[in-house]
N, C-alpha and C positions, 0 to 999 in steps of 0.2 A: 612538416614544412617543406618536404621535397617537392620541387616543381613550383613552389609559390614563395612569395616574399614573406619573411617573418613579420608578424604584426607587433608593433611596439607602441605602447600608450605612455605618454609623458604627462604627468599630473603636477600642476602647480600654478605658477603665475609669475609675472615680473620677468626680469632679464634671465633668471636661471633656466626657466623652461625654454625660452627662445634660444639660449646657448646650446642646450642639449639637442634641440631640433636642428639647429644649424650644423651641429657636428654630425648628425645622422643623415641629413637631407641629400648630401652629395658625396659619393655616387649614390644613386637611388636604389639601394639594395633592400630597403625596408618599406613596409606599409605603415606610415606614421600617422598617429592620431594624438592631438594635444587636447587635454581637458583642463580648463582654467576656472579659477575661482570667480564668484559673482558678488563678492563682498567688498571689492575695492570702492573707496569713497573719496579719493583725493585727486588733485590735479584736474586736467581736462576731463578725464573719465567721470570724476565725481560731479563736476559742474553739469555735464550732459545728463547724468543719471538724475540729478535733482530737477533739471528742467523738463525732461521728457518721461521720466519714470521707467526707462528701460534698464536692462542689465548693464553693468559697467563693461565697456568694450576695449579698454586699453590693453589688457593682457591678450585678448583675442587678436587685436591688431598686431601686436608684437609677434605672435605666433604665425600669423599669416605672412608677415614679412620674412620670418625665418624660413618658411617653407617655399618661398618664391625662388625657384631654381631654373627657370627657363632662360632663353637667350636675352630677355629683357629684364632679368631679375634685379639688376642694379637699379633700373628705373622704377620698378615696382616697389622696391624697398624705400627708395627716396620719396616716392609718393606717399606711402603709408606712414613713414616716420617724420614727414615734414611737420614742423611746428611753427605756428604764427608767432611773431614777436612784436606785432603792432596791429592796430585796428581795433576800434571800440567793439568789445564783445568777442573778438577773435583772438586777441593776444593770450598766449598760453595754451590755446587749443591745438590739438594734433589733427592734421587733415584726415588721417586714417580713421580716427575716432568719429569725425564728422560724417565720413562716407558710410561707416557702419550704422551710425544713428539714422541717417537718411534711409538706408536700405531697410532697417527695422520698421521705420515709419511707413515705408512703401509696401512691405510684404507682410507686416503684421506680427511676426514672431522672430525672436533672435536667431533661432535655429535656421529658419528659411533665409534670413538676411545674410548669415555667415555662409550658407551654402551658395547663394547667388554671388557673393563677393569672391568666394573660392573659384567659381567658374570664370568670372570676369578676369580675375588676376592669374588664372591657370596655376593654382597652388598645387604642389606635389604632396598631398596629404589631406588630412581632415582636422578641423578645429571645432571642438564642442564646448559650450559652456557647461559647467557641472550641473547647472539648473537653468531653466528659462525664466526664473523669478529672481529679481535682485534680493540680496540678503543683507541684513544689518548685523555686523559683528559686535558682540558684547564681550568686553574684556574685563575680567575680574582680577583684582590684586589681592595679595596676601594680607593687606591691612584692612580688607573689607570694602574698599572703595571699588567703583566700577565706572567705565565709560562706554559709550556706544558709538561705533564708527571706526572702521579699519584705519582711516587716515590719522587718528590719534596716535597710532603706533609709530608714525613718522616723527612726531614732534613732542610728545608728552615729556614733561619733566619727571624723571623717574623718582627723584627724592628718596632713593633707597627702596622704592617699591619693586616687588617681584610679581610677575604674572602668575596667578594661581591656576586659572583656567579660562577658556573661551567657550562661547556658545552663540547660536544664532537667536535673534530676537523673536523669530517665529519659525515654525516648521517649514522647510523648503524642500520640495521633492527633487530627486535627481532627474536629469534630462535622460529619457529612455535610451537614445542612441549612445550617450556617454556610458551608461550602465552596460549596455551590450558590448561596447568596445572593450571595456575593462574585463568582462567575462571571457571574451574571445581572444584576448591578447596572449601572445607567446612570451611577452615580457612587459611588466608594468614598472614604470620608473616614477618615483616620487622624489622631487628635488632636482637640483638645489633651488633654494629660494628662502625668503624670510619665513621662519618657522610658523609664527602666529598670524602673519598677514597673508602669505601666499600659499602655504602648504596645508596646514591643519584646517582652515575653513572649508576646504573641499570635503574633508572627512565628516563634517557636521551635517551635510545634506542627507536627508532621509533616503536610504537605499544604497548609499556609497559603501558602507562597511559590508553589506550583504553581497554587493557586486564584487568587491575585492576578495571576499572569502570564497566566492564561486569561480575565481579566475582559473584558467587552465595552465598558465605558465608561471614563471618566477616573478617575484616582486623585489625590487631593489630600491634602496634609499641612497641618494647621493648627498653627502654632507656638504654644508657650506664651507668656504675657505675662511671666512671671518665671522665673528660674532656681530650681532646687531645691537647697537648701544641702547635702543629703547625697547628691545625685546629679549635678547638672549645673552646679555653681557655676563661673563664669567661662567656660562654654561659650557660644560665639556662635551665631547662627542658622545659619550655615554648618556649624558643628560638629554641631548637632542634625540638620540635613538629611543630612549625611554618614552619621550613625549610622542614620537611617531607610533610606537607600539600602543601607547595608552589611547590614542585617538583612532587608530585604524583597527584596533583589536587584533592585529596580526604582527607577528615577528618577521621583519624583512629576511628574505632568503640570503641577501647579500647587502653589505654596507660598503659603499665606495667613499674613500676619504683621501685627501691630499697628504703626501709625506714630504713635500718640497718646502724647505725654509724660504721665507720671504726675505730677500737680502737687499732689495732696493731701498736705500735709506730715505729717499724722497717719499716713496709710498708709505713706508713705516711711519714717517713723521706726520703725513696727512691723516692716516688712520688713527694714530695716537691722539691727534688734535680733535678728532671726532669721537674719541672715547671707545674705539673699536680695537679688537685684538684677534690674533689667529686662534682658531678653535683647537683646543688641546686634545690630541688623540690619546685617550685613556681606555680605548676599547679592548676588552679581554677576548683574545682569539679563541679561548675555550668556550665562550658564550655566543660569539657572533662569527659569521663567515665574512671576513673583512678583506677587501681588495684595496691595497694602497699603491699610489702612483704619484709621480710629479705632475700636478694638475694646475699649477699657477700660470696664468697668462695675463700679463699686464695689458691694459687697454689705454688708448689715448682718450682719456675722459675729459674732452674739451666741453665746457659748459655750453649747452644749447640755448640760444636766446628764447626767452619765453617759458623755459622749463623751470618750474617752481619747486620741484621735489629734489631731495638729496639723492645722489647717485654714487655707486661704488666705482673703485678704480681697478679692480681685478675681476677676471673671469676664469672659468675653468678652461683648461687647454683642450681645444676641440679634438685634435688628433689623438691625444692620450685617452680622452674620455670615450671616444668612439671605439678604441681598441679594447677598453675594459668592458664596454657594453657588448661588443661582438663576442668577447670571451665568455661573458655571462650567458649568451645565447647558444654558445657552442657552435658558432657558424664560422 
């Protein structure tokens, strides 16, 4: 790595991946690549996917916004994240999603559309879909029932049901540049993010496990701060890591987890009302290489007009997260 920037690949989707990218983007000491899931089926992304048949673009758009670091980065983020709250057919749609959909229609493939968007917006890094084909997520429960569609994970009534496994409805090949980025990375990061909605679907794409196994650098898993009521309620940190190992076929070289208690009573009340709880750290240091740090950063989660999906109130602390990642790279 002497004389060049370390290559870091961040894999996931949703706000977790964008948080890690934002933490690493400034100052620009790394060559960053985001690889995002293509099984998202809710909100503006899901509507556009249904209407056009393209891959879901919401997570791509969030990563592009996180990598906007130029003198006009604030304006670029505002543009990509703007959501319409009125207008027949427009209400609920995100402008960044519409731009990426239009570029895909113009240039024919998601990869080319994202490449063009990155040039126009002067993004400091790369964003790849894990596949250029949209994927339908199949969720199987321990009672034998199943549903199809990632969006069900936002709203399903658990009724005591526990997720047994997930798979894709049909075989979906990995996007070759994504596989190459994983193989050549000095550090691969999975997480944070919803386990069954944002992280594990990436591992189901044909060729992902092989690319991860052929990586030249370390691979770390960043655990969530909170459980997800419809996916991982009552799962401990060990449970989360076990699922990551099960689906990747690889044991993480490092597990990063928060050790800072959540003391804000207002936030605690809001999470309890939603049926969520902090993830219990029961990781055995004899089995895992664990890096613990105070990683809680409250966010001003003001509801956005037109946004129909539930959002979290906490994020990982950017500065502390960056320090742990730099330590993992030995830079």
